[in-house]
C-alpha positions in Angstrom: 20.7 13.2 -0.6 18.9 16.2 0.8 15.2 16.9 0.8 13.6 19.1 -1.8 10.3 20.9 -1.5 7.1 19.1 -2.3 3.5 20.1 -3.2 0.4 17.9 -2.9 -3.3 18.1 -2.5 -3.0 15.2 0.0 -3.9 17.0 3.2 -6.4 15.5 5.6 -7.1 18.8 7.2 -9.0 19.8 4.1 -11.9 17.5 5.1 -12.1 19.0 8.7 -15.2 21.1 7.9 -17.0 18.0 6.4 -16.2 16.1 9.5 -17.8 18.8 11.6 -21.0 18.6 9.6 -21.0 14.8 9.8 -20.5 14.8 13.6 -23.7 17.0 13.8 -25.7 14.5 11.8 -28.3 12.2 13.4 -26.3 9.3 14.8 -23.0 11.0 14.5 -20.1 10.6 12.0 -19.2 7.4 10.2 -15.6 7.8 8.9 -14.9 5.9 5.7 -12.0 8.1 4.6 -8.7 7.0 6.1 -7.8 3.3 5.6 -6.8 2.8 9.2 -7.5 -0.7 10.7 -10.0 -1.1 13.6 -9.8 -4.8 14.3 -7.7 -6.5 17.0 -4.0 -7.3 16.5 -3.7 -11.1 16.4 -2.9 -12.8 19.7 0.2 -14.4 18.2 1.6 -11.0 17.5 0.8 -9.6 20.9 2.4 -12.6 22.6 5.5 -12.4 20.4 5.9 -8.7 21.2 5.6 -9.3 25.0 7.9 -12.3 25.0 10.6 -10.3 23.1 10.4 -7.3 25.5 13.7 -8.2 27.2 15.5 -9.9 24.4 19.1 -8.8 23.4 17.4 -7.1 20.3 15.3 -5.1 22.8 17.7 -3.8 25.4 20.5 -3.6 22.9 20.4 -1.8 19.5 18.2 -3.8 17.0 19.6 -5.0 13.7 18.8 -3.0 10.7 18.1 -5.9 8.4 16.2 -7.8 11.0 16.9 -10.8 13.1 17.7 -14.1 11.5 14.2 -15.2 12.5 12.5 -12.2 10.9 14.5 -12.8 7.7 13.5 -16.4 7.7 9.8 -15.5 8.3 9.9 -13.1 5.3 11.4 -15.8 3.1 8.8 -18.3 4.3 6.0 -15.8 3.6 7.2 -15.2 0.1 7.5 -18.9 -0.6 4.1 -19.9 0.9 2.0 -16.8 0.1 3.5 -15.5 -3.1 5.2 -18.5 -4.7 8.6 -16.8 -4.7 11.9 -18.3 -3.7 14.0 -15.2 -2.7 17.3 -17.1 -2.6 16.8 -18.5 -6.1 16.4 -15.1 -7.6 19.2 -13.4 -5.6 16.8 -11.2 -3.7 17.6 -9.5 -0.4 15.3 -8.0 2.2 15.3 -5.0 4.5 12.5 -4.2 7.0 11.1 -0.7 7.0 9.3 1.5 9.6 6.0 1.0 7.8 5.5 1.2 4.1 4.9 4.9 3.8 8.5 5.9 4.8 9.8 3.3 2.4 7.8 4.9 -0.4 8.7 8.4 0.5 12.4 7.7 0.8 12.7 5.3 -2.1 13.8 7.8 -4.8 16.3 9.4 -2.4 17.8 6.2 -1.3 18.2 5.1 -4.9 20.1 8.4 -5.6 17.6 9.8 -8.1 17.5 13.5 -8.5 17.6 16.4 -10.9 17.1 15.2 -14.5 15.8 11.8 -13.5 12.2 10.8 -14.2 10.0 8.5 -12.2 6.9 7.1 -13.7 3.7 6.5 -11.7 0.0 5.9 -12.4 -1.9 9.1 -12.8 -4.4 7.9 -10.2 -2.4 6.6 -7.3 -1.3 6.8 -3.7 0.0 10.4 -3.2 3.3 9.5 -1.5 4.7 8.2 -4.8 4.7 11.7 -6.1 5.8 13.3 -2.8 8.8 10.9 -2.6 9.9 11.8 -6.1 9.6 15.5 -5.4 11.6 15.1 -2.1 14.4 13.6 -4.1 14.4 16.5 -6.6 13.4 14.2 -9.5 10.5 14.7 -12.0 7.2 12.9 -11.9 5.8 11.4 -15.1 2.1 10.4 -14.7 0.6 7.9 -17.1 -2.9 6.6 -17.4 -1.7 3.0 -17.2 1.9 1.9 -16.4 1.2 -1.4 -18.2 1.0 0.6 -21.4 4.8 0.6 -21.6 4.8 2.7 -24.8 3.6 5.6 -22.7 6.9 5.9 -20.9 9.6 3.6 -22.3 10.9 6.1 -24.8 10.8 9.2 -22.5 14.3 10.5 -21.8 15.5 10.2 -18.2 13.2 7.4 -16.9 15.0 5.8 -13.9 12.1 4.0 -12.2 8.5 2.9 -12.6 6.0 2.7 -9.7 3.5 -0.2 -9.9 0.7 -0.6 -7.5 -1.4 -3.8 -7.8 -4.0 -4.1 -6.3 -4.2 -0.4 -6.5 -5.0 2.2 -3.9 -7.5 3.8 -4.6 -9.1 2.0 -7.6 -8.7 -1.6 -6.6 -7.5 -2.5 -10.1 -5.1 -5.5 -10.4 -2.5 -6.2 -13.1 -2.1 -9.6 -14.7 1.1 -11.7 -14.8 1.5 -10.7 -18.4 1.1 -7.0 -17.7 3.6 -7.2 -14.8 6.1 -9.1 -17.0 5.8 -6.5 -19.7 6.5 -3.7 -17.3 9.6 -5.4 -15.9 11.0 -6.2 -19.4 10.4 -2.7 -20.7 12.1 -1.2 -17.6 15.1 -3.4 -17.9 15.4 -2.4 -21.6 16.0 1.2 -20.5 17.9 0.5 -17.3 15.0 1.6 -15.0 14.0 0.1 -11.7 10.6 -1.4 -11.1 9.1 -0.3 -7.7 6.2 -2.6 -7.1 4.0 -1.6 -4.1 2.2 -4.8 -3.2 0.8 -3.9 0.2 -2.6 -5.2 -0.7 -1.4 -8.4 -2.4 -3.4 -10.7 -0.2 -6.5 -8.6 -0.2 -8.0 -9.8 -3.5 -11.7 -10.6 -4.0 -11.8 -13.3 -6.7 -13.1 -16.7 -5.8 -11.3 -18.8 -4.8 -9.1 -16.0 -3.4 -5.6 -15.9 -4.9 -2.9 -13.3 -4.2 -2.1 -10.7 -6.8 0.8 -11.4 -9.1 4.2 -10.6 -7.6 6.9 -8.7 -9.5 9.4 -11.2 -8.1 7.5 -14.2 -9.4 9.7 -16.0 -11.9 7.0 -15.6 -14.5 7.3 -11.9 -14.2 11.0 -11.3 -13.4 12.4 -14.2 -15.5 14.1 -15.8 -12.5 16.2 -12.9 -11.4 15.4 -10.0 -9.1 17.7 -7.6 -11.1 16.2 -4.2 -11.2 13.0 -5.1 -9.2 12.0 -4.0 -5.7 8.8 -5.1 -4.0 7.2 -3.5 -1.0 4.9 -5.2 1.5 3.2 -4.2 4.8 1.5 -6.0 7.7 -0.7 -3.0 8.4 -3.8 -4.4 6.7 -3.2 -8.2 6.7 -2.5 -8.2 10.5 -3.9 -4.9 11.7 -0.4 -3.8 12.6 -0.5 -0.2 11.3 0.7 1.2 14.6 3.5 -1.3 14.8 5.0 0.2 11.6 6.0 -3.2 10.0 6.9 -3.5 6.4 9.8 -4.5 4.1 11.4 -4.0 0.8 12.6 -7.2 -1.1 14.3 -7.5 -4.4 17.6 -6.8 -6.2 20.4 -7.4 -3.6 22.6 -4.9 -5.4 20.0 -2.2 -4.6 18.9 -3.5 -1.2 22.3 -3.8 0.5 23.4 -0.2 0.1 19.9 1.0 0.9 20.2 -1.0 4.2 23.5 0.8 4.9 21.9 4.2 4.6 18.9 3.1 6.7 21.3 2.1 9.5 23.0 5.5 9.5 19.7 7.5 9.6 18.2 5.2 12.2 15.3 3.8 10.1 15.3 0.6 12.0 12.3 -1.4 13.4 12.5 -1.8 17.2 13.7 -5.3 18.3 10.5 -6.5 20.0 8.5 -5.3 17.0 10.7 -7.4 14.7 9.6 -10.5 16.7 6.0 -9.4 16.4 6.4 -8.9 12.7 7.8 -12.5 12.3 4.8 -13.8 14.2 2.3 -11.9 12.0 3.9 -13.2 8.8 3.6 -16.8 10.1 0.0 -16.5 11.4 -1.8 -17.5 8.2 -5.1 -18.2 10.0 -5.3 -14.6 11.3 -4.5 -13.3 7.9 -7.4 -15.4 6.4 -9.7 -14.3 9.1 -9.0 -10.6 8.4 -9.3 -11.2 4.6 -12.8 -12.6 5.1 -13.8 -9.7 7.4 -12.8 -7.2 4.7 -14.6 -9.2 1.9 -17.8 -9.1 3.9 -17.5 -5.4 4.6 -16.7 -4.5 1.0 -19.8 -6.5 -0.2 -22.1 -4.6 2.1 -20.5 -1.3 1.2 -20.7 -1.9 -2.5 -24.4 -2.8 -2.3 -25.1 0.3 -0.2 -23.3 2.7 -2.5 -25.3 1.2 -5.4 -28.5 1.9 -3.5 -27.4 5.5 -3.0 -26.9 5.9 -6.8 -23.3 5.2 -7.4 -22.3 2.9 -10.3 -19.8 0.5 -8.8 -18.8 -3.2 -8.5 -16.7 -5.2 -6.1 -13.1 -4.1 -6.6 -10.5 -6.6 -7.9 -8.5 -6.0 -4.7 -7.4 -3.6 -1.9 -9.8 -2.2 0.7 -11.6 0.6 -1.1 -14.6 1.3 -3.2 -13.7 3.9 -5.9 -16.8 5.7 -7.4 -17.4 8.5 -9.8 -19.0 11.4 -8.0 -22.7 11.8 -8.7 -22.3 15.5 -9.0 -19.1 15.2 -11.1 -17.2 16.9 -8.3 -15.8 15.0 -5.3 -16.2 18.0 -3.0 -19.9 18.4 -3.8 -20.5 14.8 -3.1 -18.5 15.0 0.1 -20.8 17.8 1.3 -23.9 15.8 0.5 -22.6 12.7 2.3 -21.5 14.7 5.3 -25.2 15.8 5.8 -26.0 12.1 6.5 -22.9 11.7 8.6 -20.7 9.8 6.2 -17.1 10.9 5.4 -15.4 9.6 2.2 -12.0 10.4 0.9 -11.9 13.0 -2.0 -10.6 11.7 -5.2 -8.6 14.8 -5.7 -6.1 13.4 -3.1 -5.3 10.6 -5.6 -5.4 12.6 -8.8 -9.0 12.3 -9.8 -11.3 15.1 -8.5 -14.3 13.6 -10.1 -14.1 10.5 -7.9 -14.4 9.4 -4.2 -12.9 6.6 -2.2 -14.7 4.8 0.5 -12.7 2.6 2.9 -13.9 -0.7 4.2 -11.6 -0.6 7.2 -14.4 0.6 9.5 -16.0 -1.8 11.9 -18.9 -4.2 10.9 -21.3 -2.0 12.9 -20.1 1.2 11.2 -20.4 -0.3 7.8 -23.9 -1.6 8.6 -24.9 1.9 9.9 -23.5 3.5 6.8 -25.4 1.1 4.6 -28.6 2.0 6.4 -28.1 5.7 5.9 -27.2 5.3 2.2 -30.3 3.3 1.6 -32.6 6.1 2.7 
């Protein structure tokens, strides 16, 4: 496998000077940059963690693919929350130590390398590109992965990254668009890598999850050539627990799990129990969903008042706006003067945009709205 070098503008130290300015502003800094949860971990999760602290899966080495209970919880979650029967489509599951390492290691664990091409959206989560570079493969950025003609005839395409709802834009693909991507990828023998970490964070009414790449309407009733990623970081405020999983084509998942065992990429035993509890606590997930919807609504209205042209996103936890100056760094400087820190669009491939996160507290969002209104 081996790691190759990588290059990326995605470096949070680049906003350190803006944070210093923001901290000196009246009232101090309001950080709307990193999408890190601030709300409590559900009581069900904390209880499960404590109760499992002396289980065999805690004092002994934990299982790489998760306990039988965790595997059952993931299957139940897919059935109840995504309308997907994993067994019926021959899908397997492996837990991951958060979704970021799953993204970063994906190309390497699938044995992609020199001469291989991995497609991704031009505006996207930076770790897709970094993971491709680490594997020694080549990145192909396209404006819209649902425009399959932009990549299906390119030599060497081995995989296609899909992110719906999208970080940072909030855009969401339809069932038809997802099905078109899967069909085109299968035609050329490529794998669909569908990052669905914000699948339950959608803002239509009534709220319905984003389409899943393993939905029979998308995959045609078989998981062949399709892998889906999901994380509990946002739905259950478990970012620090590092709880996520990859589900899909069993022929791809099983060898991936073998590699993960050898390199020690295994979720600790008590955390596996906490993860199962988080997946089953649907009320806590709904409560968190409603918190984020309220915060996004306040933030969108405030950014409009400040002069940004924006609407409620389709999904995810961010408001994506075109910089008023046309340059994210100039807008970052102006916002820092009133104590507000956004995320520069250059991190995601669009230096003329900014991303504002709704993962701050209710009070922080309210304070930001007041500053933006003046």
